[in-house]
Wavefront OBJ file of the C-alpha trace (Angstrom):
o trace
v -37.319 -14.947 -8.235
v -38.686 -11.490 -9.134
v -41.726 -12.840 -10.841
v -42.358 -15.028 -7.584
v -42.265 -11.992 -5.468
v -44.561 -10.137 -7.668
v -47.034 -13.100 -7.441
v -46.840 -13.256 -3.693
v -47.399 -9.740 -3.486
v -50.621 -9.733 -5.368
v -51.928 -12.203 -2.886
v -51.705 -9.722 -0.041
v -55.357 -8.699 0.538
v -54.795 -5.272 2.411
v -53.976 -2.602 -0.193
v -52.035 -0.323 2.014
v -49.831 -3.267 3.150
v -49.324 -4.542 -0.252
v -48.098 -1.042 -1.364
v -45.897 -0.870 1.600
v -44.331 -4.312 0.846
v -43.985 -3.388 -2.804
v -42.115 -0.271 -2.098
v -39.827 -2.203 0.361
v -39.094 -4.737 -2.382
v -38.536 -2.145 -5.008
v -36.094 -0.287 -2.739
v -34.229 -3.528 -2.237
v -34.169 -4.292 -5.959
v -32.798 -0.687 -6.728
v -29.845 -1.382 -4.439
v -29.138 -4.910 -6.032
v -25.652 -5.387 -7.157
v -24.731 -7.034 -10.313
v -21.421 -8.866 -10.793
v -19.993 -9.754 -7.312
v -23.130 -10.222 -4.997
v -22.641 -10.855 -1.226
v -24.147 -10.028 2.159
v -22.572 -6.650 2.591
v -24.412 -5.741 5.700
v -23.724 -8.578 7.803
v -23.249 -7.089 11.417
v -19.559 -6.783 12.413
v -18.459 -5.542 15.871
v -15.134 -5.612 17.899
v -14.632 -6.024 21.648
v -12.878 -3.207 23.312
v -11.622 -4.693 26.772
v -9.737 -1.594 27.914
v -12.583 0.764 27.056
v -14.268 2.197 30.083
v -17.932 1.031 30.740
v -19.829 4.241 30.998
v -23.244 5.594 30.099
v -24.145 5.326 26.397
v -21.767 2.545 25.631
v -22.604 -0.748 24.182
v -21.468 -3.892 26.121
v -21.606 -7.600 26.091
v -21.143 -10.309 28.751
v -17.378 -10.661 28.906
v -17.518 -14.483 29.336
v -20.206 -15.054 26.631
v -19.024 -14.363 23.212
v -22.295 -15.007 21.662
v -24.323 -12.504 23.786
v -26.123 -9.824 22.180
v -25.164 -6.134 22.775
v -26.688 -4.182 25.622
v -26.716 -0.362 26.201
v -25.506 1.101 29.395
v -27.973 3.383 31.105
v -25.700 4.203 34.010
v -22.820 3.137 36.055
v -22.751 3.505 39.961
v -20.265 1.756 42.369
v -19.126 -0.887 40.072
v -22.561 -1.822 38.765
v -23.997 -1.182 35.532
v -27.690 -0.771 34.563
v -27.999 -2.041 31.119
v -31.065 -2.481 28.608
v -31.164 -5.439 26.414
v -32.342 -5.449 22.739
v -35.732 -6.511 24.068
v -36.013 -3.497 26.292
v -35.331 -5.503 29.589
v -33.447 -3.513 32.360
v -30.834 -5.363 34.321
v -27.953 -4.812 36.734
v -24.556 -6.358 36.142
v -21.113 -5.948 37.506
v -18.860 -3.673 35.395
v -15.997 -6.208 35.653
v -18.403 -8.878 33.882
v -18.969 -6.551 30.938
v -16.728 -5.368 27.936
v -17.525 -2.723 25.612
v -18.263 -3.398 21.943
v -18.141 -0.976 18.940
v -20.473 -1.852 15.881
v -18.919 -0.761 12.628
v -20.970 2.056 11.051
v -21.448 3.677 14.334
v -19.269 7.078 14.974
v -16.230 6.678 17.071
v -14.190 9.364 18.540
v -10.666 8.062 18.742
v -7.338 9.169 20.318
v -3.901 7.838 20.472
v -1.662 7.221 23.434
v 2.025 6.696 23.110
v 3.359 3.415 24.408
v 7.093 3.820 23.283
v 9.346 5.207 20.727
v 12.734 4.645 19.061
v 14.951 7.619 18.063
v 17.754 6.813 15.673
v 16.781 8.864 12.564
v 17.472 12.422 13.290
v 14.943 14.707 11.923
v 13.338 11.929 9.522
v 9.606 11.325 9.776
v 8.827 8.574 12.282
v 7.273 5.381 11.370
v 4.025 5.039 13.207
v 2.776 1.587 14.540
v -0.652 1.725 15.785
v -2.168 -1.057 18.092
v -5.881 -0.918 17.220
v -8.745 -2.673 15.287
v -7.861 -1.809 11.787
v -11.368 -0.506 10.737
v -11.152 2.203 13.610
v -7.674 3.186 12.785
v -8.652 3.645 9.175
v -11.228 5.900 10.467
v -8.923 7.692 12.648
v -6.620 8.225 9.630
v -9.389 10.093 7.785
v -8.617 12.917 10.177
v -4.755 13.045 9.450
v -4.042 11.391 6.007
v -7.273 11.868 3.608
v -5.907 11.751 0.194
v -2.144 11.716 1.240
v -1.172 8.129 1.187
v 1.053 7.171 -1.631
v 0.952 3.378 -1.228
v -0.963 0.879 0.602
v 0.201 -2.506 0.855
v -1.886 -5.164 2.760
v -1.657 -8.928 3.419
v -5.322 -9.522 4.618
v -6.593 -12.811 6.029
v -6.684 -15.301 3.415
v -9.985 -17.032 4.651
v -8.585 -20.456 4.485
v -11.137 -21.923 6.969
v -8.301 -22.656 9.474
v -9.491 -20.257 11.929
v -7.054 -17.705 10.872
v -9.316 -14.564 11.361
v -12.394 -13.531 13.252
v -15.699 -11.833 12.082
v -17.836 -10.496 14.927
v -15.475 -11.626 17.556
v -15.669 -15.357 16.354
v -13.418 -17.323 14.164
v -14.537 -18.204 10.687
v -14.131 -21.883 9.808
v -14.598 -23.721 6.588
v -18.119 -24.909 7.485
v -19.529 -21.423 7.853
v -22.121 -21.149 5.204
v -21.501 -17.273 5.109
v -17.764 -17.719 4.982
v -17.133 -15.835 1.695
v -19.787 -13.045 2.207
v -18.213 -12.414 5.723
v -14.820 -11.956 4.181
v -16.073 -9.906 1.348
v -18.146 -7.514 3.892
v -15.063 -7.495 5.986
v -12.844 -6.464 3.185
v -15.202 -4.030 1.545
v -15.742 -2.054 4.671
v -11.907 -1.479 5.185
v -11.260 -0.943 1.383
v -13.928 1.809 1.076
v -11.995 3.605 3.946
v -8.652 3.027 2.562
v -10.143 4.553 -0.725
v -10.403 7.983 0.967
v -6.698 7.842 2.146
v -5.138 7.134 -1.253
v -3.914 10.196 -3.313
v -6.360 9.999 -6.254
v -3.678 11.658 -8.466
v -0.961 9.329 -7.935
v -0.905 6.420 -5.569
v -0.906 2.267 -5.635
v -2.808 -0.226 -3.863
v -1.114 -3.535 -3.486
v -3.092 -6.477 -1.967
v -1.837 -10.129 -1.603
v -3.882 -13.266 -1.629
v -3.912 -16.870 -2.285
v -6.125 -19.129 -4.431
v -9.000 -19.167 -1.789
v -10.294 -15.820 -2.466
v -8.367 -14.211 -5.346
v -11.228 -14.414 -7.817
v -13.582 -12.474 -5.388
v -10.952 -10.118 -4.392
v -10.356 -9.268 -7.865
v -13.952 -8.519 -8.579
v -14.143 -6.552 -5.187
v -11.290 -4.371 -6.352
v -12.822 -3.576 -9.760
v -16.071 -2.812 -7.961
v -14.456 -0.606 -5.383
v -11.904 1.210 -7.481
v -13.388 1.361 -11.063
v -10.964 3.909 -12.003
v -7.811 2.011 -11.293
v -5.610 0.344 -13.674
v -5.294 -3.290 -12.160
v -2.755 -6.178 -12.711
v -2.216 -9.405 -10.920
v 1.190 -10.741 -10.145
v 1.910 -14.474 -9.373
v 4.712 -14.735 -6.869
v 6.504 -18.094 -6.231
v 6.885 -18.305 -2.385
v 7.292 -22.128 -2.047
v 9.098 -23.790 -4.756
v 8.932 -27.263 -3.250
v 5.258 -26.826 -3.362
v 2.290 -27.704 -1.142
v -0.601 -30.056 -1.936
v -3.805 -30.709 -0.211
v -5.243 -33.241 -2.594
v -4.717 -31.383 -5.683
v -1.810 -29.741 -7.651
v 1.179 -28.886 -5.601
v 0.933 -25.060 -5.022
v 3.967 -22.953 -5.148
v 2.737 -19.443 -5.626
v 0.380 -16.622 -4.360
v -0.945 -13.411 -5.953
v -0.481 -9.759 -5.482
v -3.075 -7.454 -7.085
v -1.584 -3.927 -8.062
v -4.082 -1.131 -8.611
v -2.621 2.092 -10.036
v -4.354 5.497 -9.594
v -4.068 8.604 -11.597
v -0.597 9.142 -12.955
v 1.064 6.259 -10.983
v 3.161 3.868 -12.908
v 5.320 0.858 -11.902
v 8.698 1.984 -11.085
v 11.621 0.358 -12.760
v 13.656 -2.448 -10.879
v 17.106 -3.445 -11.200
v 16.486 -6.952 -10.866
v 14.503 -9.258 -13.227
v 12.216 -11.130 -10.913
v 11.019 -13.674 -13.451
v 14.548 -14.911 -13.975
v 16.165 -13.910 -10.671
v 19.140 -11.928 -12.347
v 20.087 -8.453 -12.933
v 17.825 -6.404 -15.166
v 18.747 -6.126 -18.905
v 19.207 -8.900 -21.432
v 21.638 -9.753 -24.474
v 20.411 -6.538 -26.282
v 21.655 -4.381 -23.338
v 25.082 -5.736 -23.297
v 27.767 -5.132 -20.593
v 27.184 -1.251 -20.953
v 23.574 -1.728 -19.979
v 22.370 0.102 -23.153
v 19.705 -1.604 -25.025
v 20.367 -1.469 -28.857
v 17.048 -2.280 -30.702
v 16.787 -3.863 -34.008
v 15.967 -1.424 -36.753
v 13.751 -4.038 -38.486
v 10.281 -3.978 -37.329
v 9.156 -7.405 -36.237
v 5.566 -8.805 -36.009
v 3.431 -10.714 -38.469
v 1.899 -7.702 -40.253
v 4.815 -5.405 -40.798
v 5.586 -5.841 -44.589
v 6.265 -3.204 -47.049
v 2.707 -2.695 -47.935
v 2.034 -1.450 -44.358
v 4.184 1.541 -44.436
v 5.802 1.880 -47.991
v 7.715 4.955 -46.946
v 9.803 2.869 -44.238
v 10.949 0.400 -46.881
v 14.109 2.149 -48.033
v 17.657 0.875 -48.600
v 20.458 1.933 -46.126
v 23.689 2.779 -48.179
v 26.776 1.186 -46.477
v 30.565 1.743 -47.045
v 32.434 -0.554 -49.172
v 33.044 -3.142 -46.396
v 29.512 -2.998 -45.359
v 30.412 -1.904 -41.907
v 29.246 1.673 -41.712
v 26.134 3.496 -42.646
v 26.858 6.273 -45.299
v 23.360 7.408 -46.328
v 19.857 6.331 -47.180
v 18.035 6.077 -50.559
v 14.575 6.511 -51.653
v 11.748 4.073 -50.781
v 11.207 1.036 -52.919
v 8.690 1.308 -55.706
v 7.229 -1.373 -57.875
v 6.118 -5.017 -57.325
v 9.271 -7.020 -58.118
v 11.075 -7.274 -54.797
v 13.546 -9.832 -56.101
v 14.945 -7.274 -58.546
v 15.478 -4.469 -56.111
v 18.745 -2.682 -56.447
v 21.540 -4.431 -54.524
v 24.204 -1.509 -54.863
v 24.500 2.203 -55.374
v 27.456 3.619 -57.019
v 29.195 0.191 -56.098
v 28.199 0.321 -52.498
v 26.034 -2.280 -50.865
v 22.514 -1.529 -49.941
v 20.812 -2.844 -46.764
v 17.198 -3.369 -47.252
v 14.784 -4.360 -44.372
v 14.624 -8.263 -45.446
v 12.313 -10.450 -43.229
v 13.197 -13.906 -42.425
v 10.875 -15.287 -45.263
v 12.681 -13.270 -47.818
v 10.069 -10.502 -48.344
v 10.720 -6.954 -47.828
v 9.599 -5.341 -44.524
v 9.930 -2.120 -42.987
v 12.444 -0.157 -40.624
v 11.271 1.318 -37.497
v 12.308 4.900 -38.408
v 12.123 6.893 -41.432
v 15.111 7.925 -43.606
v 15.687 11.220 -42.196
v 15.766 10.115 -38.704
v 18.180 7.310 -39.456
v 20.563 9.871 -40.965
v 20.370 11.858 -37.826
v 20.928 8.629 -35.599
v 23.889 7.224 -37.680
v 25.515 10.662 -37.647
v 25.551 10.745 -33.785
v 26.580 7.120 -33.515
v 23.005 6.100 -32.266
v 22.659 3.662 -35.171
v 25.179 1.289 -36.614
v 25.523 -1.945 -38.539
v 25.983 -4.649 -35.909
v 26.471 -7.839 -38.243
v 25.845 -9.126 -41.776
v 23.169 -11.664 -42.565
v 24.704 -13.401 -45.600
v 22.072 -15.950 -45.699
v 19.428 -13.225 -46.689
v 21.791 -10.807 -48.279
v 21.293 -8.077 -45.812
v 22.673 -6.701 -42.719
v 21.457 -6.144 -39.128
v 21.193 -2.456 -38.028
v 20.646 -1.546 -34.525
v 19.705 1.842 -32.884
v 19.002 3.473 -29.633
v 15.365 4.588 -28.603
v 14.600 8.065 -27.835
v 14.352 7.339 -24.188
v 17.776 5.803 -24.064
v 19.152 8.840 -25.901
v 17.617 11.120 -23.357
v 19.176 9.026 -20.574
v 22.634 9.300 -22.152
v 22.141 13.206 -22.619
v 20.951 13.472 -19.034
v 24.295 11.917 -17.811
v 22.916 8.418 -16.824
v 25.309 6.817 -19.151
v 28.898 8.122 -19.870
v 30.278 8.392 -23.528
v 33.703 6.880 -23.715
v 34.140 7.192 -27.541
v 33.165 5.543 -31.006
v 33.285 1.960 -31.859
v 34.931 0.417 -35.050
v 31.498 0.876 -36.860
v 30.700 4.336 -35.801
v 28.594 3.515 -32.681
v 28.701 5.446 -29.488
v 30.507 3.560 -26.653
v 28.986 4.168 -23.181
v 29.462 3.048 -19.694
v 26.456 2.960 -17.391
v 26.502 5.359 -14.425
v 23.867 3.209 -12.562
v 22.451 -0.379 -12.845
v 20.255 -1.301 -15.629
v 16.553 -1.392 -14.832
v 13.437 -2.964 -16.347
v 9.714 -2.873 -16.078
v 8.730 -5.528 -13.511
v 7.114 -8.660 -14.970
v 3.745 -10.166 -13.826
v 5.461 -13.571 -12.649
v 8.176 -13.504 -10.005
v 10.425 -16.413 -9.397
v 13.138 -15.507 -7.279
v 15.005 -17.162 -4.323
v 14.591 -13.939 -2.284
v 10.827 -14.366 -2.164
v 10.630 -17.840 -0.544
v 8.547 -17.430 2.507
v 10.439 -19.983 4.531
v 13.900 -18.770 3.568
v 16.254 -16.245 4.692
v 13.877 -13.397 4.169
v 11.063 -14.978 5.980
v 10.805 -17.424 8.596
v 14.649 -17.779 9.364
v 14.867 -13.991 9.580
v 11.988 -13.681 11.907
v 13.464 -16.290 14.138
v 16.910 -14.511 14.158
v 15.336 -11.212 15.076
v 12.967 -12.456 17.769
v 15.344 -14.957 19.262
v 12.864 -17.840 19.175
v 11.140 -19.998 16.727
v 7.533 -20.264 15.784
v 6.474 -16.906 17.372
v 4.676 -15.936 14.253
v 3.671 -18.397 11.437
v 3.810 -17.798 7.676
v 5.829 -14.380 7.612
v 6.177 -12.763 4.256
v 9.663 -12.657 3.012
v 11.036 -9.183 3.610
v 12.462 -9.045 0.146
v 8.951 -9.867 -1.629
v 7.405 -6.936 0.325
v 10.531 -4.713 -0.433
v 10.242 -5.378 -4.173
v 6.355 -4.750 -4.166
v 6.599 -1.492 -2.344
v 9.673 -0.407 -4.367
v 7.527 -0.819 -7.675
v 5.102 1.713 -6.062
v 7.512 4.225 -4.489
v 11.090 3.805 -5.845
v 10.641 7.199 -7.455
v 9.126 8.653 -4.258
v 11.562 8.976 -1.558
v 9.000 11.022 0.717
v 6.251 8.430 0.244
v 3.774 7.662 3.096
v 3.258 3.759 2.855
v 0.131 2.262 5.014
v -0.371 -1.377 5.920
v -3.286 -2.011 8.007
v -2.950 -5.539 8.185
v 0.516 -5.117 9.664
v 1.214 -8.817 10.945
v 4.774 -9.198 12.117
v 5.699 -5.769 10.566
v 7.443 -6.682 7.493
v 6.110 -3.628 5.430
v 7.793 -1.175 7.949
v 11.118 -3.151 7.818
v 10.987 -3.274 3.908
v 10.328 0.576 3.910
v 13.585 1.046 6.218
v 15.321 -1.060 3.703
v 14.451 1.043 0.782
v 15.339 4.353 2.785
v 18.769 3.008 3.445
v 19.319 2.054 -0.293
v 18.463 5.659 -1.752
v 18.594 7.882 1.355
v 14.828 8.298 1.386
v 12.555 9.437 3.942
v 9.690 7.334 3.487
v 7.214 6.917 6.356
v 5.475 3.642 7.213
v 2.127 3.681 9.033
v 1.303 0.096 10.454
v -1.882 -1.071 11.985
v -2.432 -4.305 13.804
v -4.689 -5.244 16.749
v -3.270 -7.169 19.821
v -5.335 -10.353 19.314
v -3.900 -13.576 20.652
v -3.982 -16.736 18.597
v -6.725 -19.382 19.157
v -4.319 -21.712 21.056
v -2.833 -19.023 23.451
v -6.548 -17.753 24.055
v -7.482 -21.343 25.182
v -4.362 -21.765 27.448
v -4.801 -18.143 28.903
v -8.400 -18.841 29.608
v -7.551 -22.095 31.188
v -5.274 -20.222 33.443
v -7.978 -17.925 34.460
v -6.977 -14.985 32.466
v -9.227 -12.999 30.132
v -8.861 -10.316 27.470
v -7.628 -6.962 28.988
v -5.605 -8.725 31.595
v -1.785 -7.737 31.473
v -0.913 -11.505 30.947
v -3.290 -11.716 28.027
v -2.250 -8.504 26.297
v 1.421 -9.517 26.575
v 1.000 -12.279 24.256
v -0.956 -10.303 21.698
v 0.490 -9.715 18.112
v 1.308 -6.094 18.783
v 3.112 -6.556 22.025
v 4.469 -10.115 21.393
v 5.496 -9.800 17.748
v 4.950 -6.597 15.754
v 6.489 -4.284 18.187
v 9.582 -6.557 18.986
v 10.219 -7.219 15.379
v 10.180 -3.559 14.327
v 12.423 -2.719 17.484
v 14.811 -5.432 16.616
v 15.098 -4.205 13.145
v 15.911 -0.703 13.982
v 18.175 -1.374 16.858
v 19.824 -4.364 15.377
v 19.302 -6.190 18.870
v 16.941 -9.223 19.690
v 14.367 -8.696 22.482
v 17.093 -10.117 24.931
v 19.642 -7.536 23.762
v 21.889 -9.668 21.670
v 23.014 -8.487 18.200
v 21.081 -10.190 15.654
v 22.877 -12.671 13.733
v 23.049 -12.847 9.957
v 23.233 -10.414 7.067
v 20.753 -8.822 4.847
v 21.028 -10.056 1.231
v 20.443 -8.984 -2.437
v 20.062 -5.288 -3.096
v 21.806 -4.053 0.019
v 24.036 -6.623 2.019
v 25.115 -5.640 5.536
v 24.755 -7.054 8.991
v 21.348 -7.153 10.363
v 22.923 -6.035 13.713
v 23.841 -2.693 12.143
v 20.070 -1.816 12.503
v 18.655 1.304 10.670
v 18.690 5.028 11.247
v 15.097 5.357 11.610
v 12.581 6.851 14.183
v 9.544 4.707 15.367
v 6.589 5.726 17.417
v 4.404 3.021 19.107
v 0.830 4.083 19.859
v -2.400 2.726 20.999
v -5.818 3.923 19.823
v -8.173 4.872 22.412
v -11.899 5.899 22.444
v -12.841 9.361 23.652
v -16.023 10.932 24.825
v -17.022 13.513 22.341
v -18.315 15.811 24.992
v -14.843 15.701 26.484
v -13.232 16.498 23.178
v -15.708 19.376 22.396
v -15.021 20.810 25.822
v -11.144 20.703 25.395
v -10.824 17.999 28.097
v -9.128 15.253 25.956
v -6.278 17.215 24.298
v -3.674 14.679 25.526
v -5.362 11.982 23.392
v -5.969 14.055 20.553
v -2.493 15.575 20.390
v -0.622 12.730 18.813
v -3.184 12.812 15.963
v -2.125 16.466 15.481
v 1.394 15.485 15.158
v 0.581 12.699 12.702
v -1.524 15.202 10.604
v 1.414 17.489 10.537
v 3.778 14.866 9.034
v 4.720 12.808 12.161
v 7.964 14.394 12.413
v 9.879 16.066 15.030
v 8.439 17.174 18.430
v 4.859 16.999 19.734
v 2.574 19.557 21.418
v 1.595 17.167 24.326
v 0.081 19.304 26.991
v -2.759 21.898 27.271
v -1.185 23.573 30.335
v 2.291 24.853 31.511
v 4.346 23.324 34.292
v 2.513 25.295 36.644
v -0.712 24.144 35.626
v -1.976 27.277 33.926
v -3.617 27.135 30.558
v -1.450 28.020 27.499
v -2.435 30.483 25.072
v -0.674 28.572 22.342
v 1.949 25.919 22.001
v 4.479 25.103 19.066
v 6.345 22.032 18.081
v 8.859 21.526 15.157
v 6.456 21.243 12.359
v 3.310 22.602 13.544
v 1.544 24.629 16.293
v -1.659 24.925 18.392
v -3.605 28.126 19.103
v -5.645 27.777 22.217
v -6.434 31.463 22.619
v -7.202 33.005 19.312
v -6.654 36.550 20.615
v -2.868 35.760 20.911
v -2.548 34.995 17.175
v 0.341 37.571 16.597
v 2.475 36.070 19.366
v 1.600 32.588 17.955
v 2.767 33.510 14.515
v 5.982 35.017 16.003
v 6.680 31.777 17.784
v 6.104 29.366 14.985
v 9.188 27.712 13.668
v 10.330 28.104 10.280
v 9.463 24.557 9.241
v 5.809 24.716 10.498
v 3.227 23.956 7.904
v 0.078 23.302 9.934
v -1.647 25.198 12.552
v -4.672 24.117 14.644
v -6.960 26.811 16.012
v -9.209 25.824 19.083
v -12.417 27.840 18.872
v -16.140 27.121 18.778
v -16.772 30.156 16.617
v -16.719 29.882 12.835
v -16.340 33.598 12.537
v -13.281 33.778 14.927
v -11.704 30.959 12.989
v -12.271 32.613 9.697
v -10.703 35.712 10.958
v -7.688 34.026 12.473
v -7.070 31.917 9.288
v -7.198 35.079 7.160
v -4.566 36.795 9.246
v -2.237 33.858 9.277
v 0.415 33.381 6.667
v -0.794 31.868 3.362
v 1.426 29.004 3.203
v 0.130 27.421 6.576
v -2.629 24.781 6.427
v -5.159 26.014 9.017
v -7.363 23.388 10.896
v -10.249 24.154 13.227
v -10.316 22.323 16.488
v -12.243 20.674 17.633
v -14.925 21.261 14.877
v -12.935 19.462 12.249
v -12.131 16.459 14.355
v -15.779 16.049 15.560
v -17.221 16.304 11.934
v -14.572 13.947 10.596
v -15.683 11.112 12.953
v -19.265 11.870 12.970
v -19.512 11.537 9.276
v -17.681 8.140 9.455
v -21.106 6.808 10.536
v -22.349 4.307 7.836
v -19.410 5.024 5.551
v -18.188 1.736 5.165
v -21.621 -0.235 5.665
l 1 2 3 4 5 6 7 8 9 10 11 12 13 14 15 16 17 18 19 20 21 22 23 24 25 26 27 28 29 30 31 32 33 34 35 36 37 38 39 40 41 42 43 44 45 46 47 48 49 50 51 52 53 54 55 56 57 58 59 60 61 62 63 64 65 66 67 68 69 70 71 72 73 74 75 76 77 78 79 80 81 82 83 84 85 86 87 88 89 90 91 92 93 94 95 96 97 98 99 100 101 102 103 104 105 106 107 108 109 110 111 112 113 114 115 116 117 118 119 120 121 122 123 124 125 126 127 128 129 130 131 132 133 134 135 136 137 138 139 140 141 142 143 144 145 146 147 148 149 150 151 152 153 154 155 156 157 158 159 160 161 162 163 164 165 166 167 168 169 170 171 172 173 174 175 176 177 178 179 180 181 182 183 184 185 186 187 188 189 190 191 192 193 194 195 196 197 198 199 200 201 202 203 204 205 206 207 208 209 210 211 212 213 214 215 216 217 218 219 220 221 222 223 224 225 226 227 228 229 230 231 232 233 234 235 236 237 238 239 240 241 242 243 244 245 246 247 248 249 250 251 252 253 254 255 256 257 258 259 260 261 262 263 264 265 266 267 268 269 270 271 272 273 274 275 276 277 278 279 280 281 282 283 284 285 286 287 288 289 290 291 292 293 294 295 296 297 298 299 300 301 302 303 304 305 306 307 308 309 310 311 312 313 314 315 316 317 318 319 320 321 322 323 324 325 326 327 328 329 330 331 332 333 334 335 336 337 338 339 340 341 342 343 344 345 346 347 348 349 350 351 352 353 354 355 356 357 358 359 360 361 362 363 364 365 366 367 368 369 370 371 372 373 374 375 376 377 378 379 380 381 382 383 384 385 386 387 388 389 390 391 392 393 394 395 396 397 398 399 400 401 402 403 404 405 406 407 408 409 410 411 412 413 414 415 416 417 418 419 420 421 422 423 424 425 426 427 428 429 430 431 432 433 434 435 436 437 438 439 440 441 442 443 444 445 446 447 448 449 450 451 452 453 454 455 456 457 458 459 460 461 462 463 464 465 466 467 468 469 470 471 472 473 474 475 476 477 478 479 480 481 482 483 484 485 486 487 488 489 490 491 492 493 494 495 496 497 498 499 500 501 502 503 504 505 506 507 508 509 510 511 512 513 514 515 516 517 518 519 520 521 522 523 524 525 526 527 528 529 530 531 532 533 534 535 536 537 538 539 540 541 542 543 544 545 546 547 548 549 550 551 552 553 554 555 556 557 558 559 560 561 562 563 564 565 566 567 568 569 570 571 572 573 574 575 576 577 578 579 580 581 582 583 584 585 586 587 588 589 590 591 592 593 594 595 596 597 598 599 600 601 602 603 604 605 606 607 608 609 610 611 612 613 614 615 616 617 618 619 620 621 622 623 624 625 626 627 628 629 630 631 632 633 634 635 636 637 638 639 640 641 642 643 644 645 646 647 648 649 650 651 652 653 654 655 656 657 658 659 660 661 662 663 664 665 666 667 668 669 670 671 672 673 674 675 676 677 678 679 680 681 682 683 684 685 686 687 688 689 690 691 692 693 694 695 696 697 698 699 700 701 702 703 704
């Protein structure tokens, strides 16, 4: 292809034009991707039916989903003057237009509260955001850049069944750009998500099925080259589903570990659907390892110093001492006794000498403390089986995770576990708890919402719980983000984890309020359109996500009845008990940057300040006092806002002890620097509105 282009370029007679064309081609070649190649610059925009039509916005005809965007030149008496792409001026009714936002253009978001639940005392609130997720991810750059501990997402699977939209239209199986659209859609969001993850210690989890898992894997490698990635296969439908091929029972989850992150241990073996631990662990949940090293290459010649005899007592039941390593070539004539006492050699199953896993000096120490012992005789090979404890297990015993209760008949320590056994999770999960149509999925959602089929194909609560636990079991204060929130399973799972260990994890959930294709058709037939209350009431945020999370916390269905049934597995209790958690439901709005800069949009920016300060406690919601006078400053439980920098001393005196963040409103860099220097050193100081405006101005093109 490159040679063909060069030949064609040589045919261009005009040397100036030929040079310009060659420069343009070379520029494209320089940007060419290798490995995963797709049309990453396919246009993508979103309709914003509740955004006001005003000068400078882009709009399309509300009734024509295929109409091109037009720029609004002015609005007067319900009529908008617009300019089309070809420069034609036209006048249209405002009610016939809907604002659109193209990704890559700057947006200036705000948040509006639409409800809350207070059952968790001073815990951080889970935040559920009604928004297009690309814009929500841009908004979170202001509040959570580098702060997120775990991202769990279940994106559209691109099945071709009109299950997701690109550029305001459903993508079906006949679309020639179907895979490119999906990859462009995902890449834009993953690039923004990358800025939110803590680079030093965080985990990204993405679930997918067979339609896009190969492309997703390559996209993750390309987007997160420093991550350590693995893919897990999860059996979600044991009965199987076939569409002309093999009967499919599973889907996949990619785990990407960043920095120091490691998978947390689980108390359940998800491969075998049983408690963690195995025969080696025994009832006490202490794993005794074989002292004889296994593996095809570990014979005496590999490590001669580890091939030594273990001297046993007369009965061959206790370790007395160790002898010198074996020397010579005639293994069959090795010593069998020392001063009449039997010798245990590292004899492999083929009769040849192998090696022990620790040297003689270390074995003496282990035997003296009861951390190594003779477990059984192997008469057929003329040797004995010796077991010992690994250093990590010994450290756990000495840390009090196991309780010593004495010594066994062969000198070994006897211990009782003070907590359940745990194990590293495996890459194949086959557990009844993960069945999507079972008690943790469809059936549970039906019980919670009080009706069937309100949401199709929900994830099993317990599958999400296990995945998030692997990422955050050791982080009780973790921030978990899900920007494909669906029915809200991830927030529900985080609440379960908090209840199990007393954690204060915070879930941030993002979903739009889109209606299904069937509901959209029915609503349109009844004369409704997007933005109408009747339409919005059936969107996923209002009709599914918000009711489900509310039901989970309160223990009540939307009709006020106690939810029937119990939670199972790790933590069993009635679903009607609910959870001691706080939740804030908010909606993303779009602000005029001029209003922000002139301090005329504080009410919409205020929830973002609360979110940046940790999403906990009270909110500074107003710029004025009860009488309408401007406030010099205002404080909340965890932060404060200084509107008048001259009053910084009074401001500091009013800050609560738990405050960790302050926002200073000033258009002067020098004034801000002076105030910041005067404030206590342990406070994070943010300049408003310069920091806000800069954050969202630089989002332009970030994910393009």
